[in-house]
N, C-alpha and C positions, 0 to 999 in steps of 0.2 A: 622359563616357566612352561610347564606342560599345558597343552590345550585339550579341550574335550575330555575332561577327566571322568565325568559321570554319565550315566544313562538316565533317561527320563524317569525311570522308576524311583531313583534317589530323590528327585525333586517332588514327585507326586507323594512320596511317603513322609516328607518333612512336615512336622507338626509344630505348632506355635509353642513358645515357652514364655516364661515371665518377662524375659528381655528379648529384644530384636537380635537376630543373628543371621549370618550369611553362610551359604554353601557355595564354594568356588567351583567354577567350571574351567578355570585356568585362563591365563593371559588377560586378566582384567575383567572377565565376565563372571558375574555371580548372581545368585538368587537371594534376595533379602526376604527373610521370613519375619513378619511383624508380630508383635505380641497379640495383636487383634486377630491374627490368622491369615491376613492377606499376604500374598507372595508377589514380589516385584522383581523384575529383571533389571539389573544395573550393569553398566560397563564403566570401569574406572580407567582413565587414561591421563596422560600428561601432554598438554599442548601449550607451547609458549612458556614453558617453565612452571605452569600451574596445573595442579591436579584437578580433574573434572570428573563428575559423575553424570553419565548419560542414562536417563530412564529409557528402557527399551520395551516396556509394556508389563502387563499383568499376566501372571501364570495362573491358569492354563490357557487363557485366551491366546497368548503368543507361545507357540511351541518352541522347544529347545532348538530345533533346526533353524527356524526363522530368526530366532534371537542370535544364534551363532552367525548367521548370514549378515545381520545388522551390525554385529560387533566387527566382523571382517570388513564390511564397508567403511566403518568408522576408522579402522586401522589404515585402510587404503587412503582415506581422506587425510589422516595425519601424515602419512608418508608423502603425500602430495602437497603438504603445507596448508591444508584447509582445516579450519576449526570445525569439528563435527557438531558441536552444540550450536554454533552460528549457522551452519548449513541446515540443521534441523529447524531452527527458528525461521530461516528464509523460506524453507519448503512449506512450513505451516502458514506463514504469511501469504505466500503465493496461492495456496489453496483457499484461504479466506477471501482474498481478492477475487479469485475466480468465481467463488460462490456469490459474492456481492455483485460482481458484474453480471452474472446470470440473472440475479433478481432485478437489477437495474434494467437489463435488456427486456425482460418480461414485462416490466412496468412502463416500457417505452422511453426510458431515460438513457442518456449517453453513458458509455462505458468509462470507468475511471481511467484517467491518464490517456485518454484517446484524443484524437484531433478534435472531434466534436465537443468533448467535455471542455477542453482548453479554449476552444473558440467561443463556446457559450459563456464561459467564465469571463473571457475578454469582453464579449458583448455586454455583459452585465456591468463590467467595470467602466465602460465608456458610455453607458446609456445617458448619464447626466450631461455629457459633453455634446450630444447631438440632439437635433430636433426629433420628434416622434416619427416623421416620415422618413428621414434619413436613416434612423435606426431600423425601421421596418425593412427598408431597401437592403441594408447590409445583412440583416438576418436572412432575408429571402434569398439573396445571392448565395450565401454560404449553404443554406439548406438545399437549394436547387443544384448548385454547381460543384461544391467541394465535398459536402457530406456523403453523397452517394459513393464517392471514390475513396476519400481519405477519412471519412467519419469514424470508423471503428479501428483505425490503425493507431498503434501506440505512438504517442507524440514524439518519443525519442527514436523511433524506428523509421520515421519518414525521411526519405532521401530526396535529393533534387530530382531524380528520375520520376518519383511519384508526383511531385508538384508539376513537372513538365507534362506528364500524362494527363493530369487534371486540366491544365491550361489548354492542351490540344483538343480536349473534348469540348471546351468552351468556345474555341474559335473555329 
């Protein structure tokens, strides 16, 4: 199938009709013109034997060139065995987590999935097992000794060398 069939003028001139219709740009990329007048870029592909439609944005906010680039990236992901819709979901989730972590940091809270977050959750879970003084000592030690070095690190990214570095600072 041919790619890059049309110029931007064709998409700009498209008018809404009674029913939704599409204008193909080739190789799975098309512009969906809704009866309401909105224009949406879509990329149709097959991954894992299933047909998928990826939303690539609203026209004219997303230009023809940028959407062609996004479609090409999706084709590369498929060629590498990566589900483009799943990759898009993961990217969106990662951005949401980054925003949430920035808010938490500004509020003086621990970053999600960090060492400090996990340690504070652990401290909460064992609070009923210890006396008040013992619990305060454990919290204080972590806050003074471990959190400055390991606090903001992702709990899954901590290596034994990081723990050793923390221990060397203590002794």
